[in-house]
RODO-2510 file (C-alpha; in nm, 4 decimals, decimal comma):
residues 84
     n   res          X          Y          Z
     1     x    -3,9078    -0,4854     0,7804
     2     x    -3,6919    -0,1724     0,8788
     3     x    -3,5757    -0,3926     1,1509
     4     x    -3,5161    -0,6795     0,8906
     5     x    -3,3630    -0,4272     0,7171
     6     x    -3,1325    -0,2883     0,9369
     7     x    -3,0651    -0,6681     1,0860
     8     x    -2,9384    -0,7789     0,7813
     9     x    -2,7123    -0,4272     0,6935
    10     x    -2,5321    -0,5083     1,0427
    11     x    -2,4522    -0,8594     0,9238
    12     x    -2,3417    -0,7620     0,5739
    13     x    -2,1113    -0,5095     0,7285
    14     x    -1,9901    -0,7654     0,9919
    15     x    -1,8516    -0,9513     0,6753
    16     x    -1,7288    -0,7471     0,4793
    17     x    -1,5316    -0,6389     0,8084
    18     x    -1,4325    -0,9554     0,9081
    19     x    -1,3406    -1,0120     0,5108
    20     x    -1,1159    -0,6978     0,5458
    21     x    -0,9221    -0,7630     0,8336
    22     x    -0,8469    -1,1140     0,6707
    23     x    -0,7368    -0,9327     0,3690
    24     x    -0,5062    -0,7300     0,5452
    25     x    -0,3421    -0,9393     0,7508
    26     x    -0,2320    -1,1893     0,4457
    27     x    -0,0941    -0,8788     0,2578
    28     x     0,0819    -0,7874     0,5991
    29     x     0,1984    -1,1981     0,5891
    30     x     0,2948    -1,1549     0,2220
    31     x     0,4814    -0,8540     0,2931
    32     x     0,6909    -0,9391     0,5858
    33     x     0,7552    -1,2362     0,3806
    34     x     0,8567    -1,0959     0,1000
    35     x     1,1268    -0,8786     0,2624
    36     x     1,2688    -1,2296     0,4552
    37     x     1,3395    -1,3917     0,1346
    38     x     1,5424    -0,9976    -0,0265
    39     x     1,7481    -1,0348     0,3208
    40     x     1,8083    -1,4228     0,3022
    41     x     1,9352    -1,3991    -0,0548
    42     x     2,1500    -1,0537    -0,0227
    43     x     2,3019    -1,2608     0,3152
    44     x     2,3807    -1,5437     0,0354
    45     x     2,5186    -1,3478    -0,2451
    46     x     2,6682    -1,1726    -0,0085
    47     x     2,8456    -1,4928     0,1292
    48     x     2,9440    -1,6329    -0,2031
    49     x     3,1189    -1,3465    -0,3381
    50     x     3,2987    -1,3922     0,0361
    51     x     3,4226    -1,7117    -0,0547
    52     x     3,4508    -1,6771    -0,4177
    53     x     3,7467    -1,3825    -0,3577
    54     x     3,8793    -1,6261    -0,0614
    55     x     3,8984    -1,9340    -0,4140
    56     x     4,0682    -1,6686    -0,6233
    57     x     4,3234    -1,5557    -0,3546
    58     x     4,3923    -1,9175    -0,2629
    59     x     4,4137    -2,0646    -0,6453
    60     x     4,4824    -1,7355    -0,8451
    61     x     4,6471    -1,9334    -1,1202
    62     x     4,3819    -2,1848    -1,1748
    63     x     4,1620    -1,8650    -1,1939
    64     x     4,3831    -1,6984    -1,4147
    65     x     4,3233    -1,9527    -1,6870
    66     x     3,9703    -1,9675    -1,6443
    67     x     3,9770    -1,6455    -1,7109
    68     x     4,1967    -1,6541    -2,0448
    69     x     3,9654    -2,0109    -2,2142
    70     x     3,6777    -1,7849    -2,1678
    71     x     3,8160    -1,4890    -2,3427
    72     x     3,9740    -1,7190    -2,6312
    73     x     3,6246    -1,9174    -2,6361
    74     x     3,4676    -1,5691    -2,6224
    75     x     3,6526    -1,3617    -2,8936
    76     x     3,6061    -1,7099    -3,0971
    77     x     3,2613    -1,7894    -3,1251
    78     x     3,1678    -1,3902    -3,1346
    79     x     3,2329    -1,3086    -3,4238
    80     x     3,0897    -1,5716    -3,5889
    81     x     2,7320    -1,4608    -3,4645
    82     x     2,8302    -1,1549    -3,6282
    83     x     2,8294    -1,2329    -3,9955
    84     x     2,5090    -1,2576    -4,1571
***
């Protein structure tokens, strides 16, 4: 009977070790995927910012007019929300 118990304990240990290895492999894969996602996001933001600067430098009056219109709209709408 002791041999059966010992064998059962060994099987359980093997199962636990296998499950632990699978868990840590998946956690490592998730960490790598998250790092890659952050890196790609950072590159996308940098590229978008560079493109926006390029467009503003190419057509400054158009973007100045857009900024002015947005400011006027914001200044017109916000006081209406401030009233009770």
